[in-house]
GUTITOR-261502 format. One record per residue (C-alpha): x, y, z. Coordinates in Angstrom, 3 decimals. Example, Ala and Ser with C-alpha at 12.3 -4.5 7.8 and 13.67 -1.06 7.14 Angstrom:
<atoms>
12.300,-4.500,7.800 .
13.670,-1.060,7.140 .
</atoms>
This chain:
<atoms>
-45.554,81.267,2.387 .
-45.859,84.276,4.663 .
-44.771,83.430,8.231 .
-45.959,86.759,9.647 .
-47.976,85.908,12.761 .
-50.447,88.622,11.810 .
-51.293,86.661,8.656 .
-52.556,83.834,10.875 .
-54.466,86.254,13.095 .
-55.995,87.929,10.033 .
-57.636,84.652,9.071 .
-59.274,84.545,12.509 .
-60.335,88.179,12.201 .
-62.053,87.516,8.881 .
-63.747,84.329,10.085 .
-64.916,85.914,13.360 .
-65.515,89.426,12.026 .
-68.623,90.315,14.044 .
-67.627,88.469,17.233 .
-66.192,90.283,20.239 .
-62.403,90.276,20.555 .
-61.836,92.593,23.557 .
-64.358,94.170,25.894 .
-64.006,96.284,29.012 .
-66.232,96.856,32.012 .
-66.479,100.499,30.991 .
-68.289,99.481,27.813 .
-65.520,99.635,25.194 .
-65.855,96.847,22.662 .
-63.725,95.761,19.734 .
-64.957,93.072,17.392 .
-62.495,91.088,15.302 .
-63.366,93.314,12.327 .
-62.602,96.354,14.481 .
-59.257,94.818,15.457 .
-58.417,94.250,11.801 .
-59.402,97.751,10.715 .
-58.029,99.700,13.689 .
-54.701,97.852,13.559 .
-54.480,98.762,9.865 .
-54.943,102.438,10.791 .
-52.309,102.182,13.517 .
-49.999,100.430,11.069 .
-50.499,103.332,8.670 .
-49.534,105.757,11.436 .
-46.404,103.727,12.208 .
-45.350,103.760,8.562 .
-45.941,107.527,8.392 .
-43.686,107.910,11.431 .
-40.896,106.078,9.611 .
-41.167,102.627,11.194 .
-39.891,99.960,8.784 .
-39.609,96.185,8.807 .
-37.218,95.149,11.597 .
-37.475,98.477,13.441 .
-38.164,98.307,17.155 .
-41.220,100.027,18.618 .
-40.787,100.566,22.363 .
-44.064,100.794,24.274 .
-44.513,101.841,27.901 .
-48.222,102.470,28.353 .
-50.950,101.491,30.754 .
-53.016,98.446,29.926 .
-55.730,99.048,27.331 .
-57.322,97.304,24.345 .
-55.676,99.895,22.127 .
-52.226,98.746,23.274 .
-53.045,95.268,21.919 .
-54.116,96.831,18.627 .
-50.732,98.573,18.521 .
-49.032,95.203,19.044 .
-51.019,93.830,16.106 .
-50.083,96.852,13.991 .
-46.392,96.207,14.655 .
-46.751,92.586,13.590 .
-48.622,93.636,10.440 .
-45.779,95.820,9.129 .
-42.950,93.579,10.337 .
-41.961,95.857,13.197 .
-40.512,94.467,16.411 .
-42.724,95.049,19.444 .
-40.840,96.016,22.604 .
-43.187,96.196,25.626 .
-41.718,97.891,28.686 .
-42.747,97.412,32.300 .
-44.871,100.353,33.400 .
-42.917,100.425,36.652 .
-39.580,101.162,34.975 .
-37.985,104.445,36.013 .
-36.486,107.073,33.746 .
-32.994,105.676,34.256 .
-34.159,102.193,33.309 .
-35.924,103.477,30.196 .
-32.763,105.409,29.310 .
-30.763,102.167,29.308 .
-33.381,100.175,27.381 .
-33.814,102.770,24.642 .
-30.063,103.113,24.319 .
-29.731,99.358,23.978 .
-32.691,98.634,21.679 .
-32.441,101.800,19.537 .
-36.152,101.888,18.653 .
-37.517,103.923,15.753 .
-40.448,104.976,17.949 .
-41.148,105.263,21.674 .
-44.824,105.179,22.657 .
-45.509,106.363,26.206 .
-48.449,107.318,28.403 .
-49.697,110.904,27.837 .
-48.669,111.860,31.379 .
-45.050,110.810,30.675 .
-44.563,112.735,27.441 .
-42.187,115.421,28.730 .
-39.803,112.969,30.385 .
-40.106,110.567,27.438 .
-39.035,113.273,24.990 .
-36.032,114.099,27.140 .
-34.961,110.452,27.255 .
-35.593,110.015,23.524 .
-33.441,113.024,22.689 .
-30.650,111.750,24.932 .
-30.740,108.221,23.479 .
-31.250,109.189,19.831 .
-34.787,107.813,19.491 .
-36.240,109.739,16.524 .
-39.949,109.778,17.445 .
-42.156,109.843,20.547 .
-45.940,109.435,20.572 .
-48.502,108.799,23.297 .
-51.259,106.242,23.810 .
-53.724,106.580,26.675 .
-56.069,104.162,28.411 .
-59.222,105.637,26.890 .
-58.584,105.431,23.134 .
-56.669,108.699,23.251 .
-53.161,110.042,22.745 .
-51.226,111.438,19.810 .
-50.665,108.049,18.167 .
-54.375,107.258,18.282 .
-55.102,110.669,16.749 .
-52.586,110.048,13.971 .
-54.102,106.623,13.315 .
-57.527,108.193,12.804 .
-56.079,110.312,9.978 .
-53.653,107.802,8.495 .
-54.428,105.771,5.381 .
-54.856,102.137,6.465 .
-51.902,99.840,5.872 .
-53.740,96.828,4.497 .
-50.670,94.997,3.262 .
-49.240,92.348,5.579 .
-45.440,92.322,5.496 .
-43.921,89.173,4.008 .
-41.717,87.602,6.666 .
-39.732,84.449,7.301 .
-40.279,82.267,10.355 .
-37.041,83.619,11.853 .
-37.894,87.316,11.544 .
-38.203,89.043,14.901 .
-41.684,89.686,16.258 .
-40.746,91.032,19.689 .
-37.957,91.732,22.130 .
-38.765,91.265,25.804 .
-36.267,92.412,28.379 .
-35.695,90.166,31.362 .
-36.070,91.680,34.810 .
-32.341,92.076,35.274 .
-32.179,90.745,38.833 .
-28.517,89.882,38.193 .
-26.542,92.154,35.909 .
-28.105,94.380,33.278 .
-31.371,93.487,31.584 .
-31.151,91.186,28.570 .
-33.394,91.522,25.526 .
-34.810,88.125,24.553 .
-35.364,88.027,20.773 .
-38.581,86.185,19.875 .
-39.448,85.268,16.308 .
-42.774,84.927,14.537 .
-42.259,81.149,14.648 .
-41.611,81.239,18.403 .
-44.894,83.018,19.084 .
-47.009,81.224,16.478 .
-45.916,77.708,17.423 .
-46.518,78.297,21.110 .
-49.936,79.903,20.645 .
-51.115,77.009,18.452 .
-49.772,74.445,20.913 .
-51.400,76.088,23.939 .
-54.741,76.570,22.193 .
-54.806,72.828,21.490 .
-53.452,71.744,24.873 .
-55.936,73.853,26.824 .
-58.909,73.211,24.489 .
-59.492,76.860,23.582 .
-62.389,77.587,21.228 .
-64.338,80.521,19.848 .
-66.824,80.019,22.688 .
-64.313,80.985,25.373 .
-64.309,84.254,27.303 .
-61.016,84.894,29.070 .
-60.958,87.041,32.207 .
-57.729,88.986,31.647 .
-56.368,90.713,34.775 .
-52.647,90.405,33.972 .
-50.229,93.119,32.799 .
-49.502,93.126,29.060 .
-45.782,93.895,29.093 .
-44.977,90.306,30.046 .
-45.060,86.928,28.254 .
-47.986,85.685,30.349 .
-50.438,88.518,29.760 .
-49.360,89.350,26.215 .
-48.344,86.176,24.421 .
-49.951,83.388,26.440 .
-53.270,85.156,26.946 .
-53.746,87.382,23.905 .
-52.101,85.179,21.274 .
-54.053,82.105,22.370 .
-57.318,84.073,22.273 .
-56.467,85.360,18.787 .
-55.541,81.876,17.614 .
-58.874,80.461,18.791 .
-61.113,83.391,17.886 .
-62.176,83.705,21.525 .
-63.080,86.837,23.506 .
-61.369,88.461,26.471 .
-62.503,90.868,29.133 .
-59.720,93.356,29.815 .
-59.401,94.343,33.470 .
-56.813,96.963,34.499 .
-55.651,94.803,37.419 .
-56.697,91.998,39.731 .
-59.580,92.997,41.988 .
-61.299,90.139,43.831 .
-64.674,91.928,43.903 .
-64.582,92.381,40.133 .
-63.407,88.818,39.540 .
-66.336,87.382,41.494 .
-68.735,89.545,39.492 .
-67.270,88.323,36.208 .
-66.800,84.601,36.935 .
-70.398,83.733,35.908 .
-69.746,85.316,32.479 .
-66.258,83.903,31.943 .
-64.918,80.504,30.995 .
-61.140,80.820,31.550 .
-58.892,82.827,33.848 .
-55.129,83.077,33.699 .
-53.392,84.338,36.802 .
-50.314,84.443,38.966 .
-50.326,82.560,42.302 .
-51.190,85.743,44.212 .
-54.570,85.825,42.432 .
-55.414,82.362,43.701 .
-54.149,82.844,47.248 .
-56.452,85.851,47.524 .
-59.408,83.985,46.071 .
-59.089,80.988,48.420 .
-59.157,83.358,51.399 .
-62.534,84.718,50.234 .
-65.771,83.106,51.423 .
-67.342,83.834,48.024 .
-65.187,81.163,46.365 .
-67.643,78.291,45.949 .
-68.601,75.681,43.338 .
-71.567,77.885,42.386 .
-69.348,80.949,41.848 .
-67.087,79.041,39.449 .
-69.756,76.889,37.790 .
-69.400,78.587,34.396 .
-65.606,78.422,34.417 .
-63.899,75.523,32.669 .
-60.253,76.400,33.330 .
-58.052,78.273,35.799 .
-54.390,78.589,34.748 .
-51.517,79.638,37.016 .
-47.987,80.632,36.114 .
-45.149,83.188,36.303 .
-44.244,82.051,39.830 .
-44.606,78.783,41.807 .
-48.073,77.913,43.064 .
-47.964,76.271,46.475 .
-49.501,72.839,46.875 .
-51.515,74.273,49.771 .
-53.194,76.876,47.535 .
-53.756,74.297,44.796 .
-55.479,71.930,47.218 .
-57.502,74.644,48.958 .
-58.805,75.937,45.625 .
-59.897,72.470,44.559 .
-61.579,71.847,47.907 .
-63.543,75.092,47.644 .
-64.537,74.850,43.961 .
-64.196,71.261,42.822 .
-61.824,72.499,40.112 .
-58.064,71.939,39.953 .
-55.861,74.828,38.881 .
-53.716,74.016,35.837 .
-50.131,75.057,36.546 .
-47.698,75.476,33.683 .
-44.085,76.574,33.251 .
-42.514,79.060,30.889 .
-39.926,81.796,30.618 .
-39.424,85.050,28.764 .
-36.885,83.315,26.545 .
-38.947,80.234,25.768 .
-42.638,81.030,26.019 .
-44.391,77.997,27.554 .
-42.556,74.682,27.923 .
-44.534,72.415,30.231 .
-48.114,72.107,31.395 .
-50.214,69.957,33.618 .
-52.769,68.099,31.493 .
-56.152,69.520,30.592 .
-57.548,66.022,30.827 .
-55.928,63.966,33.551 .
-54.410,64.662,36.938 .
-53.245,68.219,37.569 .
-50.708,67.414,40.209 .
-50.168,69.974,42.990 .
-46.590,71.187,43.285 .
-45.687,70.272,39.712 .
-45.637,72.043,36.347 .
-46.660,68.963,34.406 .
-45.031,67.537,31.318 .
-43.510,68.948,28.101 .
-45.925,70.480,25.636 .
-46.117,69.042,22.121 .
-42.911,69.808,20.234 .
-40.936,70.678,23.372 .
-38.050,68.529,24.594 .
-36.500,68.708,28.050 .
-33.495,67.264,29.809 .
-32.357,67.618,33.409 .
-28.594,67.907,33.747 .
-26.255,67.369,36.689 .
-24.547,70.711,37.364 .
-21.151,69.025,37.973 .
-20.945,66.232,35.374 .
-23.114,67.688,32.615 .
-24.910,64.350,32.252 .
-28.645,63.732,32.475 .
-29.826,62.739,35.937 .
-32.114,59.855,36.828 .
-35.805,60.480,37.502 .
-36.196,61.690,41.064 .
-32.814,63.439,41.112 .
-32.365,67.206,40.955 .
-30.555,68.924,38.108 .
-30.663,71.989,35.868 .
-33.585,72.047,33.440 .
-32.831,72.575,29.752 .
-35.468,72.933,27.010 .
-35.547,72.797,23.209 .
-38.288,73.454,20.675 .
-39.753,75.917,18.156 .
-40.822,78.066,21.126 .
-37.232,78.800,22.224 .
-35.866,82.257,21.399 .
-32.946,82.875,19.033 .
-30.741,84.769,21.462 .
-30.191,87.943,23.444 .
-30.218,91.277,21.643 .
-26.639,92.385,21.034 .
-25.282,89.916,23.607 .
-23.624,87.133,21.567 .
-21.471,85.898,24.450 .
-24.433,85.636,26.826 .
-26.381,83.877,24.078 .
-23.612,81.292,23.645 .
-23.512,80.709,27.407 .
-27.215,79.921,27.712 .
-28.333,78.749,24.244 .
-26.298,75.650,23.421 .
-25.129,74.478,20.004 .
-27.666,71.636,19.991 .
-30.547,74.071,20.502 .
-31.158,73.440,24.203 .
-31.605,76.499,26.416 .
-30.264,76.433,29.974 .
-33.199,77.694,32.012 .
-31.276,78.139,35.267 .
-34.093,76.386,37.115 .
-33.472,73.341,39.269 .
-35.932,70.554,38.577 .
-36.684,66.882,39.037 .
-38.936,64.555,37.082 .
-40.948,62.032,39.077 .
-41.659,58.466,38.015 .
-44.970,59.512,36.417 .
-43.217,62.090,34.227 .
-44.382,65.211,36.092 .
-41.714,67.891,36.460 .
-41.152,69.676,39.787 .
-39.364,73.054,39.832 .
-37.399,73.151,43.081 .
-35.680,76.528,42.755 .
-33.283,78.649,40.765 .
-29.721,77.462,40.253 .
-28.484,80.871,41.422 .
-30.638,80.471,44.558 .
-29.051,77.115,45.419 .
-27.326,77.354,48.803 .
-23.976,75.567,49.183 .
-23.272,75.299,52.891 .
-20.159,73.487,54.070 .
-19.880,71.890,50.623 .
-23.411,70.486,50.722 .
-26.210,71.525,48.368 .
-29.303,72.908,50.064 .
-32.422,73.334,47.930 .
-34.420,76.253,49.376 .
-37.829,74.872,48.451 .
-37.320,71.798,50.636 .
-36.749,74.011,53.678 .
-39.471,76.507,52.740 .
-42.118,73.791,52.471 .
-41.461,72.635,56.027 .
-41.454,76.171,57.428 .
-44.718,76.939,55.620 .
-46.380,73.999,57.385 .
-46.400,75.948,60.642 .
-49.814,77.490,61.348 .
-48.532,81.013,62.134 .
-46.492,81.155,58.897 .
-47.949,82.761,55.794 .
-44.893,82.208,53.569 .
-41.120,81.971,53.685 .
-38.018,82.367,51.567 .
-34.735,80.585,52.187 .
-31.486,82.168,51.002 .
-27.752,81.701,51.383 .
-25.642,84.451,52.943 .
-21.846,84.766,53.150 .
-20.572,82.772,56.137 .
-16.954,82.648,57.381 .
-17.025,78.924,58.203 .
-19.537,77.370,55.811 .
-19.191,79.528,52.710 .
-22.911,80.202,52.831 .
-25.206,80.136,55.840 .
-28.743,78.865,55.313 .
-31.061,81.707,56.304 .
-34.870,81.843,56.481 .
-36.959,84.959,55.964 .
-40.524,84.471,57.230 .
-43.830,86.306,56.876 .
-46.401,85.554,59.585 .
-50.150,85.512,59.092 .
-51.971,88.632,60.370 .
-52.132,88.561,64.166 .
-50.023,85.406,64.434 .
-46.936,85.086,66.585 .
-43.819,82.935,66.281 .
-40.185,83.272,67.256 .
-36.946,82.269,65.632 .
-36.782,79.397,68.127 .
-40.265,78.220,67.086 .
-39.117,77.863,63.479 .
-35.825,76.171,64.337 .
-37.433,73.671,66.720 .
-39.974,72.741,64.027 .
-37.145,71.824,61.654 .
-35.053,69.822,64.113 .
-35.160,66.149,63.299 .
-36.945,66.840,60.011 .
-33.944,68.104,58.068 .
-30.271,67.222,58.056 .
-28.375,69.655,60.244 .
-26.596,71.287,57.295 .
-29.992,72.199,55.780 .
-31.318,73.881,58.904 .
-31.272,77.703,58.974 .
-28.648,79.322,61.111 .
-30.837,82.411,61.462 .
-34.511,83.252,60.964 .
-35.703,86.781,60.215 .
-39.270,88.061,60.181 .
-40.534,90.626,57.643 .
-43.930,92.117,56.854 .
-43.808,90.920,53.241 .
-41.435,89.339,50.748 .
-40.214,91.547,47.889 .
-41.794,90.558,44.574 .
-41.628,91.664,40.981 .
-44.739,92.595,39.011 .
-45.467,88.956,38.155 .
-45.330,87.821,41.779 .
-41.895,86.194,41.825 .
-40.027,86.568,45.104 .
-36.900,88.654,44.566 .
-34.374,86.728,46.645 .
-31.541,88.934,45.443 .
-33.124,91.804,47.405 .
-33.287,89.638,50.520 .
-29.634,88.680,50.108 .
-28.697,92.345,49.842 .
-30.754,93.272,52.888 .
-29.291,90.599,55.183 .
-25.849,90.090,53.598 .
-23.897,91.180,56.714 .
-25.660,88.688,59.022 .
-22.680,86.374,59.630 .
-19.873,88.883,59.422 .
-17.933,89.447,62.609 .
</atoms>
């Protein structure tokens, strides 16, 4: 049996040959037959460039349908797809190419000169370009290349992709994902979320990340559905497309912007059957406001680069605000006390661990880090703090590394943030721990106010008095225009800690 994920996709492509796979607002259209044929041409170009089974193909290009066809071409020949954040600088690309040692680096046409310099420095043997408009040297080579019709024979444990984590602490780690990891998760999600060939996904996410690439595109390919490719989130465009869509996947920022727009109504979303949120926590306030305005509840789920998707609120049943639902089929979880290593009772907070066919096989060339986080029994230590309620819904309450230990007591930032966010002038907040001479760490709040609103440090502190134990109350409150976020909308608390680290020093 061939475990190549492309083999599964090829069956969809043949069955849905004349149906749309990807469309754009500019009028570009690829049917499933086009995807099959164009990916064969791209695969032929890769082979001509010397890419072999197991070779890495590093890709830093702007979002386009052709980039997805390149991903499919890599799968077809048994190459390992390595998508790179388009925001990475030359120094970051230098490190990643040195670490991954790809056989080919595909960049945007505008970056060719710098890309060649980095490739020469890091020993990458080939550089090609791929543009946003079906252009670039790789696309030109594909047009001339003999199609690579053969689908590489692979085992379930052969690598399909390496995705580098954001590297907020230490250097970036390359999560190694197998064909089984991606295939099992796509099949599970397609079933869990009731995807069918009738669906049209509004795709406004980046495609260098698990969410936009594997969750969105793989599920669409598994179901034979269609997706509209948008270069980015634009509320005006979203409202134009909602009547022609059926599903949207987004990060919380998408939904906070939509609920602030008067155009969000039951009529506007009448054709939509599902809104999915992930990549960062969705506030209960946004969840409730969206449902009030549309009559539809957002489905929040939980995943990681290393594990694909692990938990999901139910498609049928209560989608509970502030939770990420329950384990997907085939996924096991346990919540472990950080001191004793034993499972905690429901309602208690511990470190979430997950196991299943979706969990990666380790970090690229980091065996020690792999052993630290991927345990002998197959469970992966997520680093997220969680609790399971009596109905089985899992709540993510923060990152273990973001836990504040003040005077020997554990302070969970989300508990404090939720109370601060209740204040009318407050748009959002982030609670961090900073070095403190007496308490080890001082609880510190960083607050963003709504436009035109006013509040003082004293306003925040008075609001918390009597509502939190004294050790949980912030010792200082700072106001900023916005919280630092990565491309997927996650607040970068490490940057806040760096900015305010000297707060309690004498």
